[in-house]
N, CA, C and O atoms as CSV, one atom per row, in Angstrom:
chain,resi,resn,atom,element,x,y,z
A,1,MET,N,N,13.442,22.642,-4.001
A,1,MET,CA,C,12.114,22.106,-4.249
A,1,MET,C,C,12.116,21.033,-5.336
A,1,MET,O,O,11.434,20.016,-5.206
A,2,ALA,N,N,12.865,21.251,-6.385
A,2,ALA,CA,C,12.897,20.271,-7.480
A,2,ALA,C,C,13.407,18.926,-6.988
A,2,ALA,O,O,12.995,17.874,-7.477
A,3,ASN,N,N,14.310,18.975,-6.014
A,3,ASN,CA,C,14.857,17.736,-5.471
A,3,ASN,C,C,13.784,16.860,-4.853
A,3,ASN,O,O,13.776,15.649,-5.076
A,4,ASN,N,N,12.873,17.447,-4.077
A,4,ASN,CA,C,11.789,16.678,-3.474
A,4,ASN,C,C,10.879,16.087,-4.534
A,4,ASN,O,O,10.436,14.945,-4.408
A,5,LYS,N,N,10.599,16.850,-5.571
A,5,LYS,CA,C,9.744,16.360,-6.650
A,5,LYS,C,C,10.416,15.192,-7.368
A,5,LYS,O,O,9.770,14.185,-7.656
A,6,ASP,N,N,11.710,15.326,-7.658
A,6,ASP,CA,C,12.455,14.256,-8.315
A,6,ASP,C,C,12.489,13.008,-7.449
A,6,ASP,O,O,12.299,11.900,-7.949
A,7,ASN,N,N,12.733,13.180,-6.138
A,7,ASN,CA,C,12.759,12.033,-5.233
A,7,ASN,C,C,11.398,11.360,-5.173
A,7,ASN,O,O,11.326,10.132,-5.124
A,8,GLY,N,N,10.324,12.126,-5.175
A,8,GLY,CA,C,8.981,11.566,-5.161
A,8,GLY,C,C,8.696,10.765,-6.418
A,8,GLY,O,O,8.083,9.700,-6.353
A,9,MET,N,N,9.141,11.277,-7.570
A,9,MET,CA,C,8.936,10.573,-8.835
A,9,MET,C,C,9.756,9.289,-8.874
A,9,MET,O,O,9.276,8.262,-9.354
A,10,GLU,N,N,10.994,9.338,-8.370
A,10,GLU,CA,C,11.827,8.135,-8.330
A,10,GLU,C,C,11.184,7.076,-7.443
A,10,GLU,O,O,11.161,5.895,-7.792
A,11,ARG,N,N,10.669,7.499,-6.308
A,11,ARG,CA,C,10.019,6.567,-5.379
A,11,ARG,C,C,8.783,5.946,-6.033
A,11,ARG,O,O,8.558,4.740,-5.931
A,12,GLU,N,N,7.987,6.781,-6.706
A,12,GLU,CA,C,6.783,6.287,-7.373
A,12,GLU,C,C,7.143,5.273,-8.459
A,12,GLU,O,O,6.502,4.228,-8.569
A,13,ASP,N,N,8.165,5.578,-9.258
A,13,ASP,CA,C,8.614,4.650,-10.301
A,13,ASP,C,C,9.138,3.349,-9.697
A,13,ASP,O,O,8.896,2.269,-10.236
A,14,TYR,N,N,9.845,3.452,-8.592
A,14,TYR,CA,C,10.382,2.277,-7.911
A,14,TYR,C,C,9.262,1.332,-7.499
A,14,TYR,O,O,9.348,0.126,-7.729
A,15,PHE,N,N,8.208,1.876,-6.888
A,15,PHE,CA,C,7.088,1.047,-6.461
A,15,PHE,C,C,6.308,0.502,-7.657
A,15,PHE,O,O,5.844,-0.638,-7.618
A,16,LYS,N,N,6.159,1.288,-8.708
A,16,LYS,CA,C,5.459,0.820,-9.903
A,16,LYS,C,C,6.194,-0.353,-10.548
A,16,LYS,O,O,5.567,-1.310,-11.002
A,17,ASP,N,N,7.515,-0.275,-10.587
A,17,ASP,CA,C,8.311,-1.351,-11.191
A,17,ASP,C,C,8.156,-2.662,-10.431
A,17,ASP,O,O,8.174,-3.735,-11.033
A,18,ARG,N,N,8.003,-2.581,-9.113
A,18,ARG,CA,C,7.918,-3.777,-8.294
A,18,ARG,C,C,6.484,-4.274,-8.134
A,18,ARG,O,O,6.269,-5.453,-7.853
A,19,ALA,N,N,5.517,-3.406,-8.306
A,19,ALA,CA,C,4.109,-3.769,-8.099
A,19,ALA,C,C,3.715,-4.943,-8.979
A,19,ALA,O,O,4.064,-5.004,-10.158
A,20,GLY,N,N,2.986,-5.867,-8.386
A,20,GLY,CA,C,2.487,-7.008,-9.133
A,20,GLY,C,C,3.528,-8.074,-9.416
A,20,GLY,O,O,3.240,-9.056,-10.101
A,21,THR,N,N,4.736,-7.892,-8.899
A,21,THR,CA,C,5.782,-8.897,-9.094
A,21,THR,C,C,5.968,-9.669,-7.791
A,21,THR,O,O,5.344,-9.357,-6.776
A,22,ASP,N,N,6.818,-10.661,-7.831
A,22,ASP,CA,C,7.126,-11.427,-6.624
A,22,ASP,C,C,7.895,-10.586,-5.611
A,22,ASP,O,O,7.998,-10.962,-4.443
A,23,GLU,N,N,8.438,-9.447,-6.050
A,23,GLU,CA,C,9.189,-8.578,-5.156
A,23,GLU,C,C,8.300,-7.556,-4.452
A,23,GLU,O,O,8.784,-6.789,-3.620
A,24,ALA,N,N,7.008,-7.536,-4.776
A,24,ALA,CA,C,6.106,-6.585,-4.133
A,24,ALA,C,C,6.099,-6.844,-2.634
A,24,ALA,O,O,6.108,-7.991,-2.189
A,25,ARG,N,N,6.084,-5.784,-1.878
A,25,ARG,CA,C,6.158,-5.883,-0.425
A,25,ARG,C,C,4.783,-5.694,0.192
A,25,ARG,O,O,3.858,-5.203,-0.456
A,26,PHE,N,N,4.661,-6.085,1.436
A,26,PHE,CA,C,3.396,-5.995,2.165
A,26,PHE,C,C,3.470,-4.896,3.213
A,26,PHE,O,O,4.479,-4.736,3.900
A,27,HIS,N,N,2.383,-4.144,3.322
A,27,HIS,CA,C,2.319,-3.014,4.253
A,27,HIS,C,C,1.127,-3.178,5.185
A,27,HIS,O,O,0.014,-3.455,4.738
A,28,ALA,N,N,1.366,-3.005,6.490
A,28,ALA,CA,C,0.287,-2.911,7.472
A,28,ALA,C,C,0.031,-1.420,7.645
A,28,ALA,O,O,0.891,-0.690,8.136
A,29,VAL,N,N,-1.163,-0.968,7.238
A,29,VAL,CA,C,-1.455,0.465,7.188
A,29,VAL,C,C,-2.798,0.786,7.847
A,29,VAL,O,O,-3.685,-0.064,7.915
A,30,PRO,N,N,-2.935,2.034,8.334
A,30,PRO,CA,C,-4.256,2.452,8.832
A,30,PRO,C,C,-5.267,2.372,7.697
A,30,PRO,O,O,-4.941,2.647,6.542
A,31,HIS,N,N,-6.499,1.992,8.035
A,31,HIS,CA,C,-7.538,1.812,7.018
A,31,HIS,C,C,-8.858,2.332,7.558
A,31,HIS,O,O,-9.223,2.037,8.696
A,32,ASP,N,N,-9.569,3.093,6.763
A,32,ASP,CA,C,-10.835,3.691,7.175
A,32,ASP,C,C,-10.632,4.491,8.458
A,32,ASP,O,O,-9.553,5.040,8.685
A,33,GLU,N,N,-11.657,4.558,9.289
A,33,GLU,CA,C,-11.559,5.438,10.454
A,33,GLU,C,C,-10.736,4.859,11.599
A,33,GLU,O,O,-9.890,5.558,12.158
A,34,GLN,N,N,-10.963,3.610,11.957
A,34,GLN,CA,C,-10.203,3.046,13.064
A,34,GLN,C,C,-9.684,1.648,12.761
A,34,GLN,O,O,-9.262,0.933,13.670
A,35,GLY,N,N,-9.712,1.264,11.524
A,35,GLY,CA,C,-9.271,-0.074,11.171
A,35,GLY,C,C,-7.857,-0.100,10.632
A,35,GLY,O,O,-7.180,0.923,10.536
A,36,TRP,N,N,-7.435,-1.298,10.285
A,36,TRP,CA,C,-6.115,-1.540,9.717
A,36,TRP,C,C,-6.255,-2.461,8.510
A,36,TRP,O,O,-7.215,-3.223,8.397
A,37,ALA,N,N,-5.289,-2.377,7.621
A,37,ALA,CA,C,-5.308,-3.222,6.432
A,37,ALA,C,C,-3.901,-3.705,6.136
A,37,ALA,O,O,-2.911,-3.092,6.537
A,38,VAL,N,N,-3.839,-4.813,5.427
A,38,VAL,CA,C,-2.587,-5.295,4.858
A,38,VAL,C,C,-2.735,-5.135,3.360
A,38,VAL,O,O,-3.651,-5.684,2.747
A,39,LYS,N,N,-1.814,-4.370,2.775
A,39,LYS,CA,C,-1.855,-4.144,1.336
A,39,LYS,C,C,-0.549,-4.584,0.699
A,39,LYS,O,O,0.536,-4.376,1.240
A,40,LYS,N,N,-0.688,-5.193,-0.459
A,40,LYS,CA,C,0.475,-5.553,-1.260
A,40,LYS,C,C,0.728,-4.406,-2.219
A,40,LYS,O,O,-0.209,-3.876,-2.817
A,41,GLU,N,N,1.978,-4.020,-2.371
A,41,GLU,CA,C,2.313,-2.916,-3.266
A,41,GLU,C,C,1.725,-3.135,-4.651
A,41,GLU,O,O,1.816,-4.224,-5.217
A,42,GLY,N,N,1.122,-2.088,-5.182
A,42,GLY,CA,C,0.574,-2.131,-6.525
A,42,GLY,C,C,-0.848,-2.625,-6.614
A,42,GLY,O,O,-1.427,-2.644,-7.700
A,43,GLN,N,N,-1.425,-3.025,-5.494
A,43,GLN,CA,C,-2.814,-3.489,-5.498
A,43,GLN,C,C,-3.681,-2.529,-4.697
A,43,GLN,O,O,-3.306,-2.093,-3.609
A,44,ASP,N,N,-4.842,-2.207,-5.247
A,44,ASP,CA,C,-5.763,-1.312,-4.553
A,44,ASP,C,C,-6.508,-2.020,-3.430
A,44,ASP,O,O,-6.731,-1.444,-2.365
A,45,ASP,N,N,-6.887,-3.259,-3.667
A,45,ASP,CA,C,-7.668,-3.994,-2.676
A,45,ASP,C,C,-6.751,-4.609,-1.627
A,45,ASP,O,O,-5.740,-5.225,-1.964
A,46,PRO,N,N,-7.104,-4.442,-0.357
A,46,PRO,CA,C,-6.280,-5.020,0.709
A,46,PRO,C,C,-6.346,-6.543,0.722
A,46,PRO,O,O,-7.335,-7.143,0.302
A,47,GLU,N,N,-5.278,-7.147,1.209
A,47,GLU,CA,C,-5.241,-8.588,1.437
A,47,GLU,C,C,-6.102,-8.928,2.658
A,47,GLU,O,O,-6.685,-10.010,2.741
A,48,LEU,N,N,-6.171,-7.980,3.607
A,48,LEU,CA,C,-6.881,-8.191,4.861
A,48,LEU,C,C,-7.298,-6.839,5.416
A,48,LEU,O,O,-6.550,-5.867,5.311
A,49,THR,N,N,-8.482,-6.769,6.002
A,49,THR,CA,C,-8.883,-5.601,6.792
A,49,THR,C,C,-9.298,-6.106,8.167
A,49,THR,O,O,-9.882,-7.182,8.296
A,50,THR,N,N,-8.990,-5.321,9.189
A,50,THR,CA,C,-9.257,-5.727,10.560
A,50,THR,C,C,-9.322,-4.496,11.456
A,50,THR,O,O,-8.868,-3.417,11.075
A,51,ASN,N,N,-9.885,-4.661,12.635
A,51,ASN,CA,C,-9.875,-3.589,13.627
A,51,ASN,C,C,-8.624,-3.655,14.494
A,51,ASN,O,O,-8.372,-2.756,15.297
A,52,SER,N,N,-7.843,-4.714,14.333
A,52,SER,CA,C,-6.686,-4.965,15.183
A,52,SER,C,C,-5.378,-4.651,14.455
A,52,SER,O,O,-5.069,-5.255,13.427
A,53,ARG,N,N,-4.629,-3.719,14.988
A,53,ARG,CA,C,-3.325,-3.391,14.406
A,53,ARG,C,C,-2.397,-4.605,14.497
A,53,ARG,O,O,-1.688,-4.916,13.541
A,54,SER,N,N,-2.401,-5.284,15.634
A,54,SER,CA,C,-1.492,-6.430,15.795
A,54,SER,C,C,-1.823,-7.547,14.805
A,54,SER,O,O,-0.919,-8.229,14.323
A,55,GLU,N,N,-3.091,-7.740,14.499
A,55,GLU,CA,C,-3.463,-8.748,13.506
A,55,GLU,C,C,-2.939,-8.350,12.122
A,55,GLU,O,O,-2.433,-9.193,11.381
A,56,ALA,N,N,-3.061,-7.071,11.777
A,56,ALA,CA,C,-2.556,-6.596,10.485
A,56,ALA,C,C,-1.039,-6.753,10.409
A,56,ALA,O,O,-0.508,-7.171,9.380
A,57,VAL,N,N,-0.344,-6.420,11.491
A,57,VAL,CA,C,1.117,-6.553,11.526
A,57,VAL,C,C,1.522,-8.014,11.357
A,57,VAL,O,O,2.406,-8.331,10.561
A,58,ASN,N,N,0.885,-8.889,12.098
A,58,ASN,CA,C,1.222,-10.312,12.017
A,58,ASN,C,C,0.963,-10.875,10.619
A,58,ASN,O,O,1.751,-11.673,10.110
A,59,GLU,N,N,-0.137,-10.460,10.006
A,59,GLU,CA,C,-0.457,-10.960,8.666
A,59,GLU,C,C,0.513,-10.410,7.624
A,59,GLU,O,O,0.932,-11.144,6.729
A,60,ALA,N,N,0.873,-9.140,7.724
A,60,ALA,CA,C,1.847,-8.560,6.785
A,60,ALA,C,C,3.178,-9.296,6.890
A,60,ALA,O,O,3.802,-9.601,5.873
A,61,LYS,N,N,3.612,-9.581,8.112
A,61,LYS,CA,C,4.866,-10.309,8.318
A,61,LYS,C,C,4.772,-11.735,7.779
A,61,LYS,O,O,5.715,-12.225,7.158
A,62,ARG,N,N,3.651,-12.398,8.011
A,62,ARG,CA,C,3.473,-13.768,7.533
A,62,ARG,C,C,3.506,-13.817,6.001
A,62,ARG,O,O,4.188,-14.658,5.416
A,63,LEU,N,N,2.764,-12.910,5.361
A,63,LEU,CA,C,2.725,-12.889,3.898
A,63,LEU,C,C,4.096,-12.561,3.311
A,63,LEU,O,O,4.506,-13.153,2.313
A,64,ALA,N,N,4.799,-11.623,3.930
A,64,ALA,CA,C,6.130,-11.249,3.446
A,64,ALA,C,C,7.109,-12.411,3.596
A,64,ALA,O,O,7.921,-12.668,2.707
A,65,GLU,N,N,7.025,-13.104,4.720
A,65,GLU,CA,C,7.922,-14.249,4.931
A,65,GLU,C,C,7.632,-15.348,3.913
A,65,GLU,O,O,8.547,-15.947,3.350
A,66,GLU,N,N,6.349,-15.599,3.689
A,66,GLU,CA,C,5.940,-16.624,2.717
A,66,GLU,C,C,6.417,-16.279,1.308
A,66,GLU,O,O,6.807,-17.162,0.544
A,67,ALA,N,N,6.382,-14.989,0.971
A,67,ALA,CA,C,6.770,-14.539,-0.369
A,67,ALA,C,C,8.273,-14.275,-0.486
A,67,ALA,O,O,8.781,-14.084,-1.591
A,68,GLY,N,N,8.986,-14.261,0.640
A,68,GLY,CA,C,10.419,-13.951,0.598
A,68,GLY,C,C,10.685,-12.507,0.245
A,68,GLY,O,O,11.600,-12.207,-0.523
A,69,THR,N,N,9.890,-11.611,0.802
A,69,THR,CA,C,10.029,-10.184,0.509
A,69,THR,C,C,10.068,-9.409,1.829
A,69,THR,O,O,10.588,-9.921,2.819
A,70,MET,N,N,9.536,-8.202,1.863
A,70,MET,CA,C,9.599,-7.371,3.064
A,70,MET,C,C,8.206,-6.975,3.544
A,70,MET,O,O,7.250,-6.917,2.772
A,71,ALA,N,N,8.127,-6.706,4.844
A,71,ALA,CA,C,6.905,-6.178,5.443
A,71,ALA,C,C,7.229,-4.806,6.024
A,71,ALA,O,O,8.218,-4.641,6.738
A,72,TYR,N,N,6.391,-3.833,5.711
A,72,TYR,CA,C,6.519,-2.491,6.265
A,72,TYR,C,C,5.352,-2.259,7.207
A,72,TYR,O,O,4.197,-2.493,6.850
A,73,ILE,N,N,5.658,-1.801,8.407
A,73,ILE,CA,C,4.647,-1.540,9.416
A,73,ILE,C,C,4.537,-0.027,9.581
A,73,ILE,O,O,5.515,0.652,9.894
A,74,HIS,N,N,3.339,0.481,9.368
A,74,HIS,CA,C,3.100,1.917,9.458
A,74,HIS,C,C,2.466,2.254,10.807
A,74,HIS,O,O,1.816,1.416,11.431
A,75,ASP,N,N,2.672,3.512,11.246
A,75,ASP,CA,C,2.030,3.950,12.482
A,75,ASP,C,C,0.656,4.531,12.165
A,75,ASP,O,O,0.215,4.500,11.016
A,76,GLU,N,N,-0.015,5.056,13.176
A,76,GLU,CA,C,-1.372,5.578,13.012
A,76,GLU,C,C,-1.449,6.748,12.027
A,76,GLU,O,O,-2.509,7.018,11.463
A,77,ASP,N,N,-0.313,7.447,11.820
A,77,ASP,CA,C,-0.261,8.567,10.882
A,77,ASP,C,C,0.142,8.136,9.483
A,77,ASP,O,O,0.239,8.970,8.584
A,78,GLY,N,N,0.379,6.844,9.286
A,78,GLY,CA,C,0.744,6.332,7.971
A,78,GLY,C,C,2.233,6.316,7.695
A,78,GLY,O,O,2.653,5.889,6.620
A,79,LYS,N,N,3.050,6.775,8.650
A,79,LYS,CA,C,4.504,6.782,8.454
A,79,LYS,C,C,5.073,5.402,8.769
A,79,LYS,O,O,4.579,4.703,9.654
A,80,ILE,N,N,6.118,5.018,8.034
A,80,ILE,CA,C,6.745,3.719,8.270
A,80,ILE,C,C,7.412,3.740,9.640
A,80,ILE,O,O,8.236,4.604,9.940
A,81,GLU,N,N,7.038,2.775,10.452
A,81,GLU,CA,C,7.540,2.671,11.817
A,81,GLU,C,C,8.594,1.573,11.945
A,81,GLU,O,O,9.550,1.699,12.709
A,82,ASP,N,N,8.402,0.490,11.182
A,82,ASP,CA,C,9.317,-0.643,11.276
A,82,ASP,C,C,9.283,-1.423,9.969
A,82,ASP,O,O,8.340,-1.292,9.189
A,83,GLN,N,N,10.302,-2.226,9.730
A,83,GLN,CA,C,10.322,-3.075,8.544
A,83,GLN,C,C,10.994,-4.396,8.881
A,83,GLN,O,O,11.870,-4.472,9.742
A,84,TYR,N,N,10.563,-5.425,8.184
A,84,TYR,CA,C,11.072,-6.780,8.369
A,84,TYR,C,C,11.472,-7.312,7.005
A,84,TYR,O,O,10.679,-7.283,6.064
A,85,ASN,N,N,12.696,-7.796,6.897
A,85,ASN,CA,C,13.213,-8.280,5.631
A,85,ASN,C,C,13.255,-9.815,5.650
A,85,ASN,O,O,13.986,-10.423,6.431
A,86,TYR,N,N,12.460,-10.415,4.779
A,86,TYR,CA,C,12.432,-11.865,4.647
A,86,TYR,C,C,12.993,-12.308,3.307
A,86,TYR,O,O,12.753,-13.433,2.868
A,87,SER,N,N,13.753,-11.407,2.645
A,87,SER,CA,C,14.343,-11.741,1.344
A,87,SER,C,C,15.355,-12.859,1.511
A,87,SER,O,O,16.042,-12.967,2.527
A,88,ASN,N,N,15.422,-13.672,0.494
A,88,ASN,CA,C,16.378,-14.796,0.531
A,88,ASN,C,C,17.766,-14.329,0.212
A,88,ASN,O,O,18.699,-15.131,0.195
């Protein structure tokens, strides 16, 4: 059990360290009841909200490519389904 807690804390620290930096990644995630959002790590407010999953995916990929970082695509349950690496 302690291992899961330690891994969760490491993951949280990892995202906190990157949040708000140029290395922050973009996530296409479920939002509200049937919508989707694009969120940048470390920011509460979404970059985009939409009813279209494909629009959220395309925008997350575009923003990640523009920033030279990564896009994470989540499924309807919030689990990471795919990722795109645009790092230089």
